[in-house]
C-alpha positions in Angstrom: 0.0 0.0 0.0 1.1 3.6 -0.7 1.4 6.2 2.1 2.3 9.8 1.6 4.6 11.3 4.2 4.6 15.1 4.4 7.6 17.0 5.7 8.0 20.4 7.2 10.6 23.0 8.2 14.0 21.3 8.9 12.7 17.9 7.8 11.7 19.3 4.4 15.1 20.9 4.0 16.9 17.7 5.0 14.9 15.6 2.5 15.0 18.3 -0.3 11.3 17.9 -0.8 8.0 18.4 1.0 6.7 14.9 0.7 7.8 11.3 0.0 5.8 8.3 -0.9 6.4 5.0 0.9 5.3 1.5 -0.3 4.4 -0.3 3.0 2.9 -3.8 3.6 -0.7 -4.1 4.6 -1.2 -3.7 8.3 1.8 -1.4 8.7 1.9 1.1 11.5 3.4 4.5 11.9 6.6 3.1 13.5 7.2 1.1 10.2 7.1 4.3 8.2 9.4 6.1 10.7 12.0 3.3 10.3 12.0 4.0 6.5 12.7 7.8 7.0 15.1 7.5 9.9 17.8 9.3 8.0 15.5 12.4 7.7 14.3 12.5 11.3 17.6 11.5 13.0 18.3 13.5 16.1 14.9 15.2 16.2 12.0 14.7 18.5 9.2 14.3 15.9 5.4 14.1 16.5 3.2 12.2 14.0 -0.2 13.0 12.5 -2.3 10.7 10.4 -4.8 12.5 8.2 -4.4 15.6 10.2 -4.9 14.0 13.7 -2.0 13.5 16.1 -1.1 9.9 16.4 1.4 7.6 18.1 3.9 5.1 16.7 1.4 2.3 17.1 -1.3 3.8 14.9 -2.3 1.6 12.0 -1.9 3.0 8.4 -4.0 2.4 5.4 -3.4 2.9 1.7 -3.8 6.5 0.7 -3.2 7.8 4.2 -1.3 11.0 4.8 1.4 10.8 7.5 2.8 14.1 8.6 6.1 14.3 10.5 6.1 17.4 12.7 9.3 18.7 14.2 9.2 20.9 17.4 7.0 24.0 16.9 8.0 27.5 17.9 7.7 27.7 21.6 5.2 28.0 24.5 3.9 25.8 27.2 0.9 23.5 26.3 -2.4 23.4 28.1 -3.7 19.9 28.1 -7.4 20.5 27.8 -8.7 19.4 24.4 -11.9 18.5 22.7 -14.3 20.7 24.7 -17.7 21.4 23.2 -18.8 24.9 22.3 -22.0 26.6 21.3 -20.9 30.2 20.7 -19.0 32.0 17.9 -15.4 31.2 17.0 -13.2 32.2 14.1 -9.8 30.7 13.1 -7.7 31.4 10.0 -4.2 30.6 8.6 -3.3 33.1 5.9 -0.4 34.6 3.9 -2.1 38.0 4.0 -1.3 40.7 6.5 -3.3 40.5 9.7 -5.7 43.3 10.8 -7.1 43.7 14.3 -10.3 45.6 13.7 -12.0 42.8 11.7 -11.1 40.4 14.4 -12.6 42.6 17.1 -15.8 42.9 15.0 -16.1 39.1 14.9 -16.1 38.9 18.7 -18.4 41.8 19.6 -21.4 40.6 21.5 -24.2 42.4 23.5 -23.4 40.1 26.5 -19.8 41.2 26.5 -18.5 43.8 29.0 -14.8 43.2 27.9 -13.0 42.6 24.7 -9.3 41.7 24.9 -6.9 41.6 21.9 -3.4 40.3 21.4 -0.9 40.8 18.5 2.4 38.9 18.3 4.7 41.0 16.1 8.1 40.5 14.6 10.8 42.3 16.6 14.5 43.2 16.3 15.1 41.2 13.0 14.2 42.5 9.6 11.7 39.7 9.0 10.7 36.2 10.0 9.6 33.4 7.7 6.7 31.2 8.8 5.8 27.8 7.5 2.8 25.7 8.5 1.1 22.4 7.9 -1.8 24.7 7.1 -4.8 22.3 7.1 -3.8 20.8 10.4 -2.8 24.1 11.9 -6.2 25.5 11.1 -8.0 22.5 12.8 -5.8 22.8 15.8 -6.4 26.6 16.2 -10.2 25.9 15.9 -10.0 23.3 18.7 -7.9 25.6 20.9 -10.3 28.6 20.4 -13.3 26.3 21.1 -11.7 24.9 24.3 -11.0 28.5 25.6 -14.5 29.5 24.9 -15.8 26.6 26.9 -13.3 26.8 29.8 -13.6 30.6 30.4 -17.3 31.2 29.5 -16.4 33.5 26.6 -19.0 35.1 24.4 -16.8 34.7 21.3 -13.1 34.2 20.3 -11.0 34.5 17.2 -7.4 33.8 16.2 -5.4 34.1 13.0 -1.9 33.2 12.2 0.1 34.5 9.2 2.5 32.4 7.2 5.2 33.4 4.7 7.5 36.4 5.3 6.4 38.7 8.1 8.4 42.0 8.2 9.6 43.7 11.4 6.7 45.3 13.4 4.0 43.4 11.5 1.8 40.8 13.2 2.3 37.1 12.8 -0.5 36.1 15.1 -3.6 37.8 16.4 -6.2 36.9 19.0 -9.4 38.5 20.2 -11.8 37.4 22.9 -15.0 38.8 24.4 -16.6 37.9 27.8 -19.0 39.4 30.3 -16.0 40.3 32.6 -12.4 41.3 31.9 -10.8 38.5 33.9 -12.3 35.8 31.7 -11.5 37.7 28.5 -7.9 38.1 29.5 -7.6 34.4 30.6 -9.1 33.2 27.4 -6.8 35.2 25.2 -3.8 34.1 27.2 -4.8 30.4 26.9 -5.4 30.7 23.1 -2.0 32.3 22.3 -0.1 30.0 24.6 -1.6 26.8 23.1 -1.2 28.0 19.5 2.5 28.5 20.2 2.7 25.1 21.8 0.5 22.9 19.6 -0.2 24.3 16.2 2.2 22.9 13.5 3.7 26.2 12.6 7.5 27.0 12.4 9.5 30.1 12.1 12.9 30.8 10.5 15.1 33.6 11.6 18.3 34.6 9.7 18.1 31.3 7.8 17.8 29.1 10.9 14.7 27.3 12.2 13.9 28.7 15.7 14.1 25.9 18.4 10.8 25.2 20.1 8.8 22.4 21.8 7.4 19.1 20.8 3.6 19.3 20.7 1.9 17.6 23.6 
């Protein structure tokens, strides 16, 4: 059976391509694929995702599956809560366009909200940063993170966007907005969203031609 292995950031550079195809026997597991690409992953702590869902080495593969190998992402401390339900508005986006805060604030306005909190993460000191993402999975992860924050903190609405590609100095690479009846919940929700995006979303940044060290997604 044929399995497509997607590579990102330093793995993509080592391989000289963004994906390889492996012919594996029926019943193969993720660990079998890892053995075949050991020369690419050597020395790195890699997390796996099968069809855009995090998976362990024992996960079974099927023909046509997409296995993504995810090197450490760019920093942060993960919050372990996942999969919470939500019934209020959320917005998530991964884009190569410049980020604007006003449209994000408009998305979280709510008549129940007495507080709106925003956050912008901007490029500093260097002339630019280059961002790369496993865009489909990053979007799904950000949606889950925003949903969990809404549920945990009782937010009226929340939104988050991350930019990819080249981000010049003083421009935003990530933006977050939350609304809640009270300021404490709005601040806490925004903090949780940005911390978890940094820790979990498969997004990498390169500074002065080097991939910035980060953490292995939980």
